[in-house]
C-alpha positions, -999 to 999 in steps of 0.1 A, spaced: -204 -674 -19 -204 -668 -57 -194 -698 -78 -162 -696 -99 -165 -684 -135 -164 -713 -160 -132 -716 -180 -129 -721 -218 -127 -757 -228 -100 -751 -254 -62 -755 -251 -34 -732 -259 -7 -742 -284 14 -753 -255 -13 -777 -243 -24 -756 -213 -60 -750 -204 -72 -717 -216 -78 -692 -188 -105 -670 -204 -142 -671 -193 -163 -694 -215 -195 -686 -233 -225 -709 -236 -207 -730 -262 -178 -737 -238 -153 -714 -258 -140 -680 -250 -143 -652 -276 -107 -657 -289 -111 -694 -296 -146 -689 -310 -132 -664 -335 -104 -688 -344 -129 -716 -349 -151 -695 -371 -120 -684 -391 -110 -720 -400 -116 -746 -374 -86 -736 -352 -108 -732 -321 -91 -760 -303 -58 -743 -299 -43 -708 -300 -26 -707 -334 11 -700 -331 25 -669 -348 37 -674 -384 16 -706 -389 4 -712 -425 -29 -695 -432 -28 -671 -402 -24 -634 -400 10 -623 -388 -5 -602 -360 -28 -630 -348 -13 -633 -313 -15 -595 -308 -51 -594 -320 -60 -622 -296 -44 -603 -267 -61 -571 -277 -95 -589 -279 -90 -604 -245 -81 -570 -231 -111 -553 -246 -134 -580 -233 -118 -576 -198 -123 -538 -199 -158 -542 -211 -167 -565 -182 -152 -540 -158 -170 -510 -173 -204 -529 -174 -199 -545 -139 -202 -580 -154 -178 -596 -130 -181 -613 -96 -168 -603 -62 -176 -624 -32 -184 -612 3 -147 -612 12 -137 -589 -17 -122 -617 -39 -122 -607 -75 -112 -638 -96 -116 -619 -129 -90 -593 -119 -67 -620 -105 -67 -641 -137 -63 -612 -162 -42 -586 -143 -26 -597 -110 -16 -633 -118 0 -622 -151 21 -598 -132 34 -626 -109 40 -652 -136 73 -638 -148 87 -641 -112 73 -677 -110 84 -690 -143 116 -671 -152 131 -653 -122 126 -680 -95 120 -709 -119 96 -725 -94 93 -763 -95 62 -777 -79 57 -813 -66 29 -831 -49 -1 -812 -64 -20 -845 -64 -22 -842 -26 -43 -811 -29 -80 -821 -33 -96 -811 -66 -127 -798 -47 -140 -792 -13 -124 -776 17 -88 -781 28 -63 -761 49 -29 -755 32 -3 -748 59 33 -737 49 65 -723 62 70 -686 59 102 -667 51 118 -641 29 111 -607 44 82 -601 21 54 -627 16 63 -638 -19 62 -674 -8 25 -673 -1 19 -657 -35 39 -683 -53 21 -712 -35 -12 -696 -46 -1 -692 -82 11 -728 -83 -24 -740 -73 -41 -716 -97 -19 -724 -127 -6 -760 -122 -33 -778 -102 -56 -797 -126 -86 -780 -110 -69 -746 -111 -79 -739 -75 -79 -704 -59 -61 -703 -25 -79 -680 0 -50 -669 22 -52 -656 58 -32 -625 61 -20 -604 91 -36 -571 101 -8 -550 85 -18 -562 50 -51 -545 54 -38 -513 69 -15 -502 40 -31 -479 15 -23 -497 -18 -17 -532 -5 -51 -535 14 -74 -534 -16 -51 -557 -37 -49 -582 -8 -87 -584 -7 -90 -588 -45 -64 -616 -45 -86 -635 -21 -69 -627 12 -89 -622 44 -81 -614 80 -62 -642 98 -90 -651 123 -108 -683 131 -142 -669 120 -132 -660 85 -113 -692 80 -143 -713 92 -167 -695 69 -144 -701 39 -138 -738 47 -175 -744 52 -181 -729 18 -157 -755 3 -128 -732 -3 -90 -739 -2 -76 -718 26 -39 -710 31 -23 -702 65 13 -695 75 15 -700 113 50 -686 117 37 -652 107 62 -623 112 85 -646 132 92 -665 100 92 -636 76 115 -615 97 140 -640 110 177 -634 103 195 -652 75 216 -673 99 183 -690 110 172 -698 75 151 -729 70 146 -733 107 109 -732 113 97 -709 141 69 -716 166 35 -724 152 16 -704 178 -12 -721 198 -25 -743 170 -55 -721 160 -54 -735 125 -58 -770 139 -89 -759 158 -104 -746 126 -96 -778 107 -112 -799 134 -143 -778 136 -149 -781 99 -135 -816 94 -111 -802 67 -79 -820 58 -46 -802 64 -21 -802 35 14 -792 47 35 -774 20 73 -769 22 89 -740 3 126 -737 -3 142 -707 -22 123 -679 -5 149 -676 23 175 -663 -1 155 -636 -20 162 -610 7 190 -623 30 183 -603 62 216 -596 80 202 -571 105 169 -558 118 166 -521 127 141 -526 155 138 -489 166 132 -477 131 106 -505 126 87 -494 158 88 -458 146 73 -468 112 48 -493 127 64 -523 111 71 -557 127 107 -554 115 129 -533 92 153 -555 73 189 -548 63 201 -570 34 234 -570 14 216 -547 -11 190 -528 9 190 -500 19 226 -495 5 215 -496 -31 182 -477 -26 153 -488 -48 176 -513 -66 180 -531 -33 143 -540 -34 149 -564 -63 148 -599 -50 176 -623 -57 169 -650 -84 171 -681 -62 158 -714 -74 125 -724 -58 109 -757 -50 74 -760 -36 63 -795 -24 28 -803 -12 28 -831 13 2 -859 18 -29 -845 36 -35 -850 73 -71 -860 78 -91 -845 107 -127 -855 100 -125 -888 119 -115 -870 151 -148 -850 152 -153 -813 162 -153 -823 199 -115 -830 196 -109 -792 199 -115 -796 236 -85 -820 240 -53 -800 243 -32 -831 235 -49 -836 202 -43 -799 193 -6 -801 203 0 -834 185 -16 -823 153 2 -789 154 35 -807 160 28 -833 133 22 -805 107 53 -786 117 75 -816 117 62 -827 83 71 -793 68 105 -791 85 115 -826 74 104 -819 38 124 -787 38 155 -805 50 150 -833 25 148 -809 -4 177 -789 8 199 -820 7 192 -825 -30 193 -789 -40 222 -782 -64 228 -746 -52 209 -715 -41 206 -703 -76 201 -737 -92 
């Protein structure tokens, strides 16, 4: 497992940690240039500030882009054995998702202190919304807002790796096949692993069943947590249920196309490609206190009651947190 690339020690003008890879001096090329130009290396200088060039922000962006392209051309980037490409995620894929996170769905995140800053943990959440945007938003919340900027290595269904364009992107984002072997290897390497036990049952449920968690399967994620001694961090997401309200499911067409479901929403397929635009619901993501498993020992996987109780505890925690946050929500669109 390749170690994560070190980040620049400087801060942006908003006070956020810089995302660029750092050099030997702890600064990225952008902040190093600013520091050499006049001691402004601690912050990105805002446009129009005294003593700065008017095109400074654009030049900074252009320099970052050229550095990124240079690394890609020279092969100076890291990809682990699962295909995870953190350099591509930070400079291409995550920036594409941030407008959805910050402006379209206005995601509010709570309980990040419950996610460990290092070491293995299993993040388990509810799953809904026709397309798995909820998993992507949880991963982006951890990457952007967690103090340790942790990468979430998500377990995805087979279909994600069968689609021509989606498959390579899924790998580069850090996804891997939803199987116990891959999950165990990631946790044993100290990674943060995300799993959505409802699977297609949650993603493809009708709108009338919104925020009612489906079955969590046979507790396979609990077995993995017990074998590796990893804590389980439940996460509850509200807002994703309303982005594509599914009013019908064309099952015959879904079988013909090889999909688990084919949704009919108020806008799709009636409006064609425009119907694929998700609705701007207000999101809230809450990470719950971790459920420890190390004290139970790996032999606990042989006890069906332990597996059942832990699975039920995780599901109940998520369901109760979802209901709690729905009661205080001021409306679907916030």
